[in-house]
N, C-alpha and C positions, 0 to 999 in steps of 0.2 A: 258688407254684412249688414243686415237689416236691424233696426232698433228692436229691443225686446218689447213685447206688448205688456203694458202695466194693467193688472187686473185687481179688482176689489173682491176679496173673499169673505169679508165680514163688514157689517155696517149696522151700528146701533146708536141710539141717543137716549137721553133722559127725557122725561116730560119737560116742557118749558114752563117755569114758574113765573108768576107775576112778581114784580118788585115788592119785597116785604111779604111775599106769599109763602106757599108751602115749602119751598126749598131754601128760604132765606137764612136758615141757621147753618147751612153748609157753605163754608168758604170755598174758593175756587179749587184748591188742591184736593180736598176730599171729594168734591163733586166730580172732578176729573177722574180720580182714582176709581170711584164707583162705576163710572162709565167704561173705563178700560177693563176692569174686572169682568163686567158683563160681556164685553166684546170677546174676551179670551174664553169665557165660559161658553158663549153661544157657538163659537167656531170650533171649540175643542182643541185649539192650538196650545201647545206647551209654551208657557211664558219664556222659557229658556231659548226659544227659537227667535224671539223678537230681538233684532239686531240694532234697531234705532227707533226712537219715538220723537215725533214732531207734533207740537201742540200750539195752537193759537190762543192768545190771551191778551186782550187789549188793556184792561185796567190793572196792570201789574203793580204789585207792591212788595215790600221787603218780607212779608210773612211767608212767601213761597218763591224764593229765588229759583230761577230755571225750573218752573213748574213741570215741564215736560219730563225731565229726568226723574224728579221725585215722585210725581204721580204714577209713573210707570213702575218705579221700584216698589211703591206701596201696593201696586196691583200684582206684584209677584215677578216682574221682569228683573233679571239679574242686575246687580249694581255695575257689572262690567259693560252693560249696554248703554251707550250715550243717549242724550236727548237734547233737543233745541226748542226754545220757546220763541214764538213769532209774534211780532206786533206790526200789523198792516191795517190798522183800524178795522173796519167791518169785513175785510177780507182775510183776517188773521188765520181763521180756521182753514180757509182755502189755500192760503200761502203755505201752511204746514203740509197740505196734501201735495201741492205743486213741488215743494222741496223734496219730499220723500220720493215722489215719482222720478225726479232727476237723479237722485242717488241710486235708485233701482236701475234706471236706464244706463248709468255710468258703470254699473257693476260693482259699486262700493259695498252693496249688501243685497240680500235676497228676499228679506221679509221685514216689514216694519209697521208701526202704528202711526197714523196721522189723525188729527182731530182738533177740537177747540173747546174752550170753556169760557164762561163768564158768570160771575156772581155780582150783578149790579146792585144787589141788596147789601153787599159788603164792601163797596167802594169807600175808601177812606176820605177824610177831610184833612187837608194839608196845611202846614204852616211853612210857607216859603221863606219868611223872614227869620232873623234871629242869629245869624252867623256873621253879620257884618258889623264893623266898628261903630257905625252910626246907629245901630239898633240895640245897644246895650240895655236901654231902659224904655219903659213905656208899654202900652198895650199892643198886642199882636192879634192879627185877624186870621181865622181859619178859612180856607177856601174849599168849597165843595168839589171834590174830584169828579163826581158824576156829572155835575153841571158843566164843569170844565171840559169833560170829554165830549160833550154834545155841542161844543163851541169851536169854531175855527178862529183862532186868535190872529191868523194871518190874512183874514179877509176884513177889510175896513178896520174898525176899532175892536173887532172881535164880534163874530155873528154866529148865532145858533144855526144849526144845520137846516132847521125848518124854514128860517128866514131866507137862507141862501136858496132853498128850493123854490121859493116864490119867483126867483129869477128864471128858473127852468120852466115854471108854469107860463110865464110871459113869453119866453122864447119859443116854446112849442105849442102855445095856445091851447093849454089843457084846461078845460072848464071845471068849475066846482062840481057840476053835476057828474061829469066823468069820474072825478076823484071819489065822490061818495058812492057811486055805483061800483067802482073797483073795490072799495072797502067793504061794501055790502056783500059782493060776491066772495071776497076772501073769507069772511066769517061763515057764509053759507057753505062754501066748499069744504072748509076745515071741519065743520060740524058733520057734514055728510060723510067725510072720510072716516071720522071717528065712529059715527053710527054704523058704517059699513064694516068696521073691524079692521080697516086697512093698516092702522098703526100698531095694532095689538101685538104682533109677533116680534117687533124689534124696538119698541119704545119701552125702556126698562123701568119698572116701578121702583120708586125710591122709598125705602123704609127709614123712618126717623124715630129713634127710641124716645120714649116719654118717661118722665119721672114716675108716673103712675099709669098703670093700665097697658094695653097693647100698643105697639108702635103705630105712629101715624104713617099712612101710606099715600104717597103722591103718585098717581098712576096715569093721569091725563094732563094734557096741556091746559093751563089755567086761563088762556086768553080767549079762545073761540066762544062767541056769545050769540044767542038768538037776538038779533037786532032788527028792528023795522027800519027800512030805508028812511022813513020820515024822521027818525031819531037822529040819524047822521046828518040829514040836510038841515036840521034845526040848530046844529052846533055853530057857534061863532068862530071866526078865524082866530087862531091862537097867536101866531107869530107876527102877523101883520093885520092888526085889528081893523084898519081902514083899507078896504079894497083887497084884502087877502083872501085866499081860498083854502089854505091848509089848516085843518082843525086837529084836535086830539083824536077825533074819530077816524080821520083818513090818513093818520100817521102811524108808524110802528110804536110799539110799547117798550117799556124798560123791563128787563127779564133776567132770569137765572137759568142756566142749562149747560149741557155738555153733549158732544157728539164725537164718535170715533169710528175709524175705518181701519181694516187690516189690508195692507197692500203688498203685492208680490208680483213677480213676473209670471206670465202664462206657463212658462216651462217649469218654474219652481213650484207653482200650484199643482201642476200635474205630478211632480215628484213627491209632493206631500199628500197627495190624494184629496186636495181641497177643490171644491167646486166654485169657479168664478161666478159672481153675481152680475158683474158688469166690467167692461173694459173702460179705462180712462183714456179715451181716444185722443183728446187734445185739451190743452189749458192755455190761458193767455191773460195778459194784463195790457192795459192801455192807459196813457195819461190824458187828462182833460183839465181845463181851467178849474182851479180849486173853488172859485165862486159858482161854478156850475157842476159841482162834484156829482150831482145826481145823474147826469147824462152818461157817466162812466158805465152804468149798468147796461146801457144799450149800445154805446159806441164801441164796446169791446166785442159785441156779438159778431160783426163781420170778420174781425181778426181771428177769433177762435174757430169760426166756420172755415176760414181759409186754411188754417192749420190742420183742420180735420178733413179737408178736401170735400166739403159738403156745401149745399145751398140751403138757404133758410127754409125753403119748402120741404126739405127732407126731414126736418126735426119734428118729432111727434108731440113732445111735451116740453114746455119751458117752465122754469121757475125763475122769474126776475124778482129779486127781493124787494119787498114793499117797505123799504125804509120810509117811503112816503108813497101814497097812491099816485102822486104826480109823476113819479119815476116810471111806473108802469104806463101811465097815460102818455108820457113823452116817448116811450118805446113804441107804443102803438101808432103814434103820429110820425115817428122818424123812420120806421122800418116798413116799407111797403111789403105787404104779404104776411106780416105778423098778425095772426088771428087771436083775438081775446079768448076764443074757445079752446086754445091750446095752452093758455098761460095760467099758472098758479091754481091748478085744479084741486090741489089739496090745501089751499091757503098759502100764506106766506107771512111776512113780518107784521102785518097789521093784525092778523088773527092769531097765528101760531105764536108770534112774538119774535123779538130780535135781540137775543143775548149776544152782543156784538162779536166777541171773540169766538163764539161757537157757530155763528150763522153760516159761514161759508161751508164748513164741514157738515152742519145740519142739513143744508140744502142738498148736498151730494148724497148724504145718507137717505134722505127722503126720496130723492129722484131714483136712486138705485132700486128701491122697493116699489115706487110708483110704476116704473117701467114694467116690472114683473107683474104687479097686480092688474095693470091695464093692458097687459100683453102688447106692449109697444116696444119698438126697437131703439129709438134714438131720443135722448134727452139732453137739454141744455140748461145749465144753471149759471146765473150771473148776479152781480151785485155792484152797487156803487160804493165808493170808499171816500171818507173824509180826507181832504187834502188834494183830491182830484185824481182818482184812479178808477178804472173799471177792471173787474176780475171775472173770469168765466171758465167753464169746463164743458166738454162734450162727452157724454157717456153712452156706451153701447151695451144694451142688455145681452147677456150671454146665456 
C-alpha cells in the first residue's frame, strides 16, 4: 500500500516585524493565535475539524506553556484537540510541519495545523542563580535571553553564531563581495515581490488597538529596504573585526512573526472539497559539526532530493535561508549546478527577516505561493540550525 500524499491546503503568515517594531507589543501566543485565525478564515475550514496543532517556538518561556495547544484553542480549535510545541532552533517551524506530516502519513489524524512563531521583542532576561545554598546573599545578575539564544555555549567558551559562520567563510572561500551582493539581491528581490503584489493575498495585516484613535495596522514586512550596494560594502565586520567578512548588513535581522499551514492527505482534501496548493513531497534533516552549523542549509539538500527522487537541476526555485549571506555563498560553492538565479527570488532572512521559531514554516508558506505566482512546479526550502543541523523540504505545486 502506497503512502498517502501530504498536501497543503492553506498557507498564511503575518508580516515580519523588526525587533521593537510594529508587532513588538504582541507576545508569542497572541501573535500565533492571530495567524491561526487567519488561516482558518482563509480556507473556510471549520475549526472543529482540526485534529492536532504543531507549532515551532524557540525562545519559549513560562508565559505560554505549550503554546501550540493554547494558541489553537484561542483561535477556535476545540479544547479536545491536542497540540505540541517544538524547539529545533531555526528549524522549529519546519520541525512542526515535519511532525504533522508524519502523523498524517501514519493515519493518526486526517487534518491539522503546523506553523511557527517568534516574538524576539519579548524574549525575557533570566536570573539563573538564586536557588543554591551558596547564593543566599549578594547581588545577582540578569542574563539576556536573546543574546544567549544567538550564542552556542558548546563551541569554545561560547561563540556567537556569526563568529562561527566566519569558519564557514574560510572553509568555502566565500568572499566579502559575494556576501554583500547576496544581501543586496535579497533586499532588491523582496522589494520587487512586494511591489508586484505577490505577498498581498496571504500576508495577514495585523491590527493593534490604540488608546486613542484608529488601530495601528502592520501590513508589510518591516525589513526590506532600498539599499545601495556601496552602503553594504562600507560596513565593518561585526563578529571578527580584524579580517572578518560578516557585517550587520549581510546577516539576518532579529524579528517578530508567525506562519501557519493547513495540512491533510490528498484523499481527505478531496473529501472535504479543499483545493491543494502544493504537495509536501519530501522533508529531511542532517547533522553537521556545530562549529560549522551554517553548512547544514546546503548539506541537507542532497538528502532531501534523494528522498524526493529528484536531481538538483529539476528544482525550479530555492529558498536557502539567509541566516547569513555566507550560508548562501557556501551553498553556491558547494553544490555544482546550483544557480543564484533560482535562489531567494522573494528575499529571505536578510531582507524579510528571521523570526527564528517561525522561519521554517514561513519559508514553506512563501514557497507555496511563489510556485503558484511564478508558474513553477518544484520548490526547495532549507535552513541551517544552531547546534549543527540542516533542515529542508521539497514542494510540488498542485
